[in-house]
C-alpha positions as CSV (number, residue, x, y, z in Angstrom):
1,X,190.0,90.0,76.3
2,X,188.2,93.1,77.5
3,X,185.6,93.0,80.3
4,X,182.7,95.2,81.4
5,X,183.4,95.8,85.1
6,X,181.0,97.2,87.7
7,X,182.9,98.9,90.5
8,X,180.8,98.9,93.6
9,X,182.2,101.7,95.8
10,X,183.3,103.3,92.5
11,X,183.1,106.9,93.9
12,X,185.6,106.2,96.7
13,X,189.3,106.6,96.2
14,X,190.1,102.9,95.7
15,X,187.1,102.3,93.5
16,X,187.6,105.4,91.4
17,X,191.3,104.6,91.0
18,X,190.8,101.0,89.9
19,X,188.0,102.0,87.6
20,X,190.3,104.6,86.0
21,X,193.1,102.0,85.5
22,X,190.7,99.3,84.1
23,X,189.3,101.8,81.6
24,X,192.7,103.0,80.7
25,X,193.5,99.4,79.9
26,X,190.6,99.1,77.5
27,X,187.9,97.7,79.7
28,X,184.4,99.2,80.0
29,X,183.6,100.4,83.5
30,X,180.4,101.3,85.3
31,X,181.0,103.1,88.6
32,X,178.3,102.1,91.1
33,X,177.1,104.2,94.0
34,X,174.1,104.3,96.3
35,X,172.9,107.3,94.2
36,X,173.2,107.1,90.4
37,X,173.9,110.8,90.2
38,X,177.0,110.5,92.3
39,X,178.2,107.6,90.2
40,X,177.6,109.6,87.0
41,X,179.5,112.6,88.4
42,X,182.6,110.6,89.2
43,X,182.4,108.8,85.9
44,X,182.5,112.1,84.1
45,X,185.6,113.0,86.1
46,X,187.3,109.7,85.1
47,X,186.2,110.1,81.5
48,X,187.8,113.6,81.4
49,X,191.0,112.1,82.9
50,X,191.1,109.5,80.1
51,X,190.8,112.0,77.2
52,X,193.5,111.3,74.7
53,X,194.3,107.8,76.0
54,X,194.3,105.5,73.0
55,X,192.2,102.4,73.3
56,X,190.6,103.4,76.6
57,X,187.3,101.9,77.5
58,X,184.1,103.7,78.4
59,X,183.2,104.9,81.9
60,X,179.7,105.5,83.1
61,X,177.9,105.8,86.4
62,X,174.8,104.1,87.8
63,X,173.3,103.0,91.1
64,X,174.8,99.8,92.6
65,X,172.1,97.5,91.3
66,X,172.2,99.0,87.8
67,X,176.0,98.7,87.7
68,X,175.8,95.0,88.6
69,X,173.1,94.3,86.1
70,X,175.1,95.9,83.2
71,X,178.4,94.0,83.8
72,X,179.9,90.5,83.8
73,X,182.5,91.3,86.4
74,X,181.8,93.0,89.7
75,X,184.5,94.6,91.9
76,X,183.7,95.2,95.5
77,X,185.7,98.3,96.7
78,X,183.6,99.2,99.8
79,X,184.4,99.7,103.5
80,X,184.1,96.6,105.6
81,X,181.5,98.2,107.8
82,X,178.2,97.6,106.0
83,X,179.8,95.1,103.6
84,X,177.6,92.1,104.4
85,X,174.4,94.2,104.1
86,X,175.4,95.6,100.8
87,X,176.6,92.3,99.3
88,X,173.3,90.7,100.4
89,X,171.3,93.4,98.6
90,X,173.0,92.8,95.2
91,X,172.0,90.2,92.5
92,X,175.4,88.7,92.0
93,X,174.3,85.3,90.6
94,X,176.5,84.2,87.7
95,X,178.9,87.1,88.1
96,X,182.7,87.0,88.7
97,X,183.1,89.0,91.9
98,X,186.4,90.5,92.8
99,X,186.8,91.6,96.4
100,X,189.5,94.1,97.4
101,X,187.8,94.8,100.8
102,X,190.2,95.1,103.7
103,X,188.7,94.6,107.2
104,X,190.9,97.0,109.1
105,X,190.7,98.8,112.4
106,X,192.8,101.7,113.8
107,X,193.9,102.6,117.3
108,X,196.7,104.6,118.9
109,X,199.2,102.0,117.7
110,X,198.1,102.3,114.1
111,X,196.3,100.1,111.6
112,X,195.6,96.4,112.3
113,X,193.5,93.6,110.8
114,X,190.1,92.9,112.2
115,X,189.3,89.3,113.2
116,X,186.6,87.9,110.8
117,X,184.6,84.8,111.9
118,X,186.9,84.1,114.8
119,X,190.0,84.0,112.5
120,X,188.4,81.5,110.1
121,X,187.1,83.9,107.5
122,X,187.7,87.0,105.5
123,X,185.7,89.7,103.6
124,X,186.1,87.7,100.4
125,X,184.9,84.5,102.0
126,X,182.0,86.4,103.5
127,X,181.0,87.7,100.1
128,X,181.1,84.1,98.7
129,X,178.9,82.8,101.5
130,X,176.4,85.7,101.0
131,X,176.4,85.2,97.2
132,X,176.8,81.5,96.7
133,X,175.8,81.6,93.0
134,X,178.6,84.1,92.2
135,X,182.3,83.2,92.0
136,X,184.3,85.3,94.3
137,X,188.1,86.0,94.1
138,X,190.2,88.3,96.2
139,X,192.6,90.8,94.5
140,X,193.8,94.4,94.5
141,X,193.9,94.5,98.3
142,X,197.3,96.1,98.5
143,X,197.4,98.7,95.8
144,X,197.6,102.4,96.8
145,X,194.6,104.6,95.9
146,X,197.0,107.5,95.6
147,X,199.1,105.7,93.0
148,X,196.1,104.4,91.1
149,X,195.0,108.0,90.4
150,X,198.6,109.0,89.8
151,X,200.4,109.9,86.6
152,X,202.5,106.8,86.1
153,X,201.5,104.5,83.2
154,X,201.7,101.4,85.5
155,X,202.3,100.7,89.2
156,X,205.6,99.1,90.0
157,X,204.2,96.2,92.0
158,X,202.3,92.9,91.7
159,X,198.6,92.1,92.2
160,X,198.1,88.9,94.2
161,X,194.9,87.0,93.3
162,X,193.3,84.3,95.5
163,X,190.3,82.1,94.7
164,X,188.9,78.6,94.3
165,X,187.9,78.8,90.6
166,X,190.8,79.1,88.1
167,X,188.7,80.8,85.4
168,X,187.6,83.5,87.8
169,X,191.1,84.1,89.0
170,X,192.2,84.4,85.4
171,X,189.8,87.3,85.0
172,X,191.3,89.2,87.9
173,X,194.8,88.3,86.9
174,X,194.1,89.8,83.4
175,X,192.6,92.9,84.8
176,X,195.8,93.4,86.8
177,X,197.6,94.1,83.5
178,X,195.7,97.5,83.4
179,X,197.2,98.3,86.8
180,X,200.8,96.9,86.7
181,X,201.4,96.2,83.0
182,X,201.7,92.5,83.7
183,X,199.4,89.6,84.6
184,X,198.5,89.1,88.2
185,X,200.0,86.5,90.5
186,X,198.0,83.4,91.4
187,X,198.3,83.4,95.2
188,X,196.3,80.2,95.9
189,X,192.9,79.5,97.4
190,X,190.2,81.9,98.5
191,X,190.9,81.2,102.2
192,X,194.3,82.9,101.8
193,X,192.4,86.2,101.7
194,X,192.7,85.9,105.5
195,X,196.3,86.8,105.1
196,X,196.1,89.2,102.1
197,X,193.4,91.5,103.6
198,X,195.1,92.3,107.0
199,X,198.5,92.6,105.3
200,X,197.4,96.0,104.1
201,X,197.8,97.2,107.7
202,X,201.5,96.4,107.4
203,X,201.8,98.5,104.2
204,X,200.0,101.3,106.0
205,X,202.6,101.1,108.8
206,X,205.4,101.2,106.2
207,X,203.9,104.2,104.5
208,X,203.7,106.1,107.7
209,X,207.3,105.3,108.6
210,X,208.8,106.0,105.2
211,X,206.3,108.6,103.8
212,X,205.7,106.5,100.7
213,X,203.0,104.4,99.0
214,X,204.4,100.8,99.4
215,X,203.3,97.9,97.3
216,X,204.2,94.2,96.9
217,X,206.6,92.6,94.5
218,X,207.0,88.8,94.2
219,X,210.4,87.6,93.1
220,X,211.5,84.3,91.5
221,X,208.6,84.1,89.1
222,X,209.0,83.2,85.4
223,X,208.9,86.1,83.0
224,X,205.4,87.2,82.3
225,X,204.0,86.9,78.8
């Protein structure tokens, strides 16, 4: 099943890369930005990159509100700073919302996870609280923006998906096929975003040490269909 996906933060590296992968997998994508002109410019860049890809979906640009209004699925790919204000400004009622927001901080010792709600929350859970009529799941936290925009057909890793509503998780798990070539992994309830989001700091540390773009693979699962 194909989806129409609004990527909020679609002009940043992560949003642009995920938008490209979703469209490459046959989904229609609207890249949202504060300014529609910027979203349209990046959409033209992604569209050019997709030239000759059989079965690719369409990519267009809009302002954030326009992107949300045009789509059934909304991906939040924005910095954590300003996250709550932005989410509060969007009409997300009835939408499946996928958060890949990572609340991270950096100091002389490197990247680390920020404490959200005294350790009892996450960016994904904040989005759900701010948009109670939407259904929020967490996914795509740990994929590299560099690899998303790279030349490989698929990323050699798994996408972990967390959420409290099975149907919404299934949407994100299916979108994962466009990134990894296989369905995403059901990682449990939305509260486990508290572990997934800061784990990105561990991957950043690995990347610095080994000069790579590390991802996550989950072993012991049955063969994907």
